[in-house]
N, C-alpha and C positions, 0 to 999 in steps of 0.2 A: 190132143190134150189141151193146147192153148185155146182152141175154139171152145172147149167145154168150160174153161175158166171164164172166158168172156161172157158166155151165156149165163153162167152162174152169177156173175157180177151184175149183169143187166137185170136178171130176175130179182136179185136182192135190192136193186134200186127201184124196183117197181116198173121197170121198162119191159120186162118179160113176163110171161105167165107160166105157171106150172101146169102141166098137162099129164094126162095118163100116157103111158107108153104107147097106147094104141092111137091116141089123138095127136101126139107131139110130132111136129114137122122136123124133118132132118135139116140141121143148120147148113147154110150155104157157105162153103169154105172160102169162096172168092170174096164174098161180102165181109166175112170175118177178117180176112187179110187186109181189106181196105180200111176197116175200122181200126185195126191194130196200127196200120201205117199212119193214119191221121192222129191217133193218140200219141204216137212217138213224136210226130211233128209238133203237136201242142206242148208236149213236155219239153222239147228242145227250145221252142219259142219262149216258153215260160222261163226257162233258165237264162236265155239271152236277155229277156226283159228285166229279170232280177239283177243281172250283171250291169245293164245300162242304168238302172235306177241307182245302183251302188256307185257307178261312175259319176252320174249327175250329182249325187249327194256329196261326193268327194270334191268335185269341181266347185260346187256351190260353197262349200266350206272354205276352199282356197280363195274364191272371189270375195267372200265376206271378210276373210282375214286380210286379203290384200287391200281392200277398201278402207280398213281400219288404219292403215299406215299411209302417210302422205308421200312417201318415197316410192319411186318406180323401180321395181326389181326385175331382172331378167328371168327369175324363177317363177314369177306369178303368171296367172293366165293372161293370154293376149287381150282378152276383153277388158280385164282390169287395167292393164297398161294403157290401152287406147282410151278408156274412159278417163283415166287420170290425165292423159295428154290433152284431151278435150277440155277438161276442167282448168288445167294450167293455161291453155290458150285463151279461154274465156276470161279468167282472172286478169291476164295480161292486157286483154282488150279493154276490160273495165278500168284498169289503172290508166291506160292510155287515154281513155275517154275522159276520166277525171282530170288528167293533166290538160287536155284540150279545153275542157270546160273552165278550168282555172285561168287559162290564157285567153279566154273569149273576151273580146272587147279591148284588149291591150293593143295600142298603136305605137309604133316605133319608126323613127326615121334617122338617117345619118347622111352627112354631106362632108365633102372635102374640097376646100378652095385653096389653090396655090397661085401666087401672083409674082410676076417678075417685072420690075420697073427700071427704066433707065432715063435719067433726066436729059433733056436736050437743050442746046443753046449755051452751054457752059464751056469755059476754056478747058482745053484738054488737060491742063495741069491741076484743075480744081479738085479739092479733096472730096467734093460731093459728086463728082462726075464718074459714077460707077453704078453698075446694076445692083439692085436690091431685091432679095428674095424673101418671101413670107408664105406661111401656110396656116390654115385654120380648119379644124375639124369640129363638127357639131353633132351631137347625138341627143335626140329628144325621145322621151318615153312618156306616154299617157296611159295611166292604169285606172280602170274603174274600180270603185269600192262597193261593198254590199250596200244596197239601198236601206234607208231607215224610213219605213213606211212608204210614203210617196216621194221621198226626197232621194234624188240620184246624187252620187258623190264620185269624185275622181281626184287623182293626184297627177301632177305634171312635174317632170324633171328634165332639166336641160344641162348637159355637160359640154364644156368647150375646152379644146386643146389647141395650142398654137405656138408659133415661134416666128419672131422677126417683125419689125415695125415697118418694113419697106421704106418708102420715102417720107413717111410721117415724121421720122426722127429729125429730119433736116428740112421739112417743107418750108419753114420760115426763111431759111437761108436761100432757098430756091425761088422765093418770090411767089409762092402759092398762097391764096387767101384761105384755103381750108385744107385739112389733111387729104392727100390724094389717094389714100388707100384705106377705104372704109372697111375692108375685109381683114386688115391686119389685126393681130391679137397677141399681146404680150403683157403678162401681169407685171405691174410696177415692182421694181426691185429685182427682177429676174434678168440675167444677162442674155443677150441675143444668142449666145452659144447654147443655151438650154431651152428646152420646151417647157411650157407652163400649162397647168390644167386648172380648171375652175368649175365649181358648181354654179352655173350661171343663173338658173332659175329653179325654184322649188315652190310650187304653190298648190293650194287645195281649193276646190270649187264645189259648192253645193247648188243644185238646181231644184227649186221648190215650185211645184205647179200651183197655179192660182185659179180660182180662189182657194184659200186654205180649207182643207177638208173635202174638196171637191173630188169628182171622179177623174183620176189621172188621164186615162185614154181620151177623154173628151176635152181636156184642158187645152186652151189655145194661148194661154199666157203663163209666164213663169218669172220667178225672181232668182237671179244668179248672184251668189255671194262668193267672192274670191279673195284670198289673202295669202301672203307669203312673199318670197323674193321674186320680183316680176320685171319683165321687160314692158315698160309702159306702152310702147308702140305696138304691142300685140293686141291691145284693147282700145287704144285711142289713136287718132290720126293715121289710121291704116290707109295704105295706098297700093293699089294693084300694080302700078307701073313704076313707082319710085319708093319701094319699101324694103328692098332686099339688095344689099350691097354685094352679095355673092353672085347674083344672077342678073342684076339690072345695072344701074349706075354705080360705079365704084367710088367716085368722089363723094366725100362726106356731105358736101354742100347740096348734093342732089338726092340724098336719102332722107325720106320723111320731110317734114316741114323744117327748113334750115334754121328758122328762128328758135324752134324748140330743141332740135337735136344738135346740129353743129353749133348753134349759138349758145347752147348750154342752159336754156331756160328751165328744162325739166330737172337739171342738177342731179343726175344719177351718180353712182360711184364711178371709179376710174374705168370700169369695164362696161358701163352702160346699163346697169341694173340697180334696183332699189326696192326696199321693203314697202309694202303698200296694201291697201284694202280697196276692193271694187264692189259696188252694188249696181246691178243692172236689171231693169224691167224690160222684158222681151214680150212683144205681142205678135203672134203668128196666126191671127184670125184669117188673114189672107196669106196663105203659104207662099204664093208667088211674090208678094211684096210685103215682107215683114218689116217691123220697125222696133227700135229700142232706144232707151234713155239710160246712160251710164254715168255714175259718179265715182271718181277715183280720189283717194287720199293717200299720198305717198310721202315717205321720208326723203328729204332732199338736202342739198348743201354738202360741203366738203366732209362733214362728220356725220350728218344725218343719214345719208344714203349708205354709209358704211356701218350702220347699226350702232355707231357710237352715241349719238344723241338724235335718234331716228326722227322724232316728230317735233323737235324744237323749232324747226323751220320747214313746215310741211308744204307740199304742193297739192293743191286741189284743182281738179279738172272735171268739167261737166260736158258731156257730148250727147247730141241727139242725132240719130242716123236712120235713114229710110232707104229701102231697096226698091227701085222702080224699074219697070221694063218699058223703055222708050226707044225711039228710032227703029221701029220694026221689030220690037221684042227683045232688043239687046238689054242685058242686065247691067244696071248701074247703081252705085252706092253713093248717096248724098249725105254729107255729114257737116254738122256745125258744132263747134266746141268753143269753150271759153276757159 
C-alpha cells in the first residue's frame, strides 16, 4: 500500500508515467523502501535545521542584547563577555598610552647630600669644638609644554629642603676665610631644630628657531628666552669641575668664580637665587663645536633679589662661549664674560 502511494506521488509530480495495465512495470519494493528511508532522513534533517536556526536566532538576540549593555553578566553568552573583556582591555591600554604620551619629555632628578664636620686645632673646652651635621635634598623637574608653531617651550622647577648650617654658623670664629660647607641649607629665621623647604627655581624658557618663519628641521640657529626665579650659575660661569658643592669641592671659595659667588658680586637672595631674564643666541651649524652668546639681566642686592625692589639695582652679565674638541678630540668649553 505504501509503495502505491509513493508511485502515485511521483506520478503526480511528473516523475512517473501513467501506463496501461498491460504496459506498466511492477514497482521494485527494495527501491521503494530506499526512497522511503531517504525521505525520512530528509524530514529529520530538515527538523534539525529548523531547530538549529531557531537556536542561532535566539543566541543572536542574546548577543545583541548583551552588547547593548556595558556591564558584563554571567548570564550572557560567552562570546559577548569575551568581546567586552577585550574592549575593556583595549580602552585601558589606550588610557595608559595617553598617560605615557602626557609624560613624554618630562625629566626629573633628585639628590640628597649629608655632611658631618668637626673643626680641628681648637682647645678641648671651646664651645665651637663639636661635630656639626647638615643635610640638603634637591628635586628638579623639567616639563615640556605644547609648541606654539615652531616655538618649543618648557617649565623648570627646583625644590630644596634642608636642615643645619654645619660649620658655616661659626666659620668666622674658627678662622676660615669662606664658609666651609657650601652644601648646607637653612632658610633664614628657621631654627636648626627644624627643616626648611624652598621653591629654589621656577623659570620658563622658549626656544625659537632662526631665521623666523624658516623650516624648523633645517634650522641650525635658535634664540632662547628664559625668565623667572633662576640660579645664575646654571647659565653663566659654568664649570665642569668646580660647579657643584655636593659632588665636587665643598668649600664655598672653590665653587664657581669666588669673586662672583663667595664674594657676593652677583648679589642673589639669601639662598643663592634671584629673579632675572636671559636671552641667548645659539649657533649649531657645527654640531660638534656649537657656540652661543648670552645676555642676562637679574635683580640683585639685599632687597632686589628677594623681589622687594627687584630691578632697582640690577646685575647685567654678558657671556660668549664656544665648545671645541682639542687635545685628541677631548671636548672643552671656553667662556668669556663681563
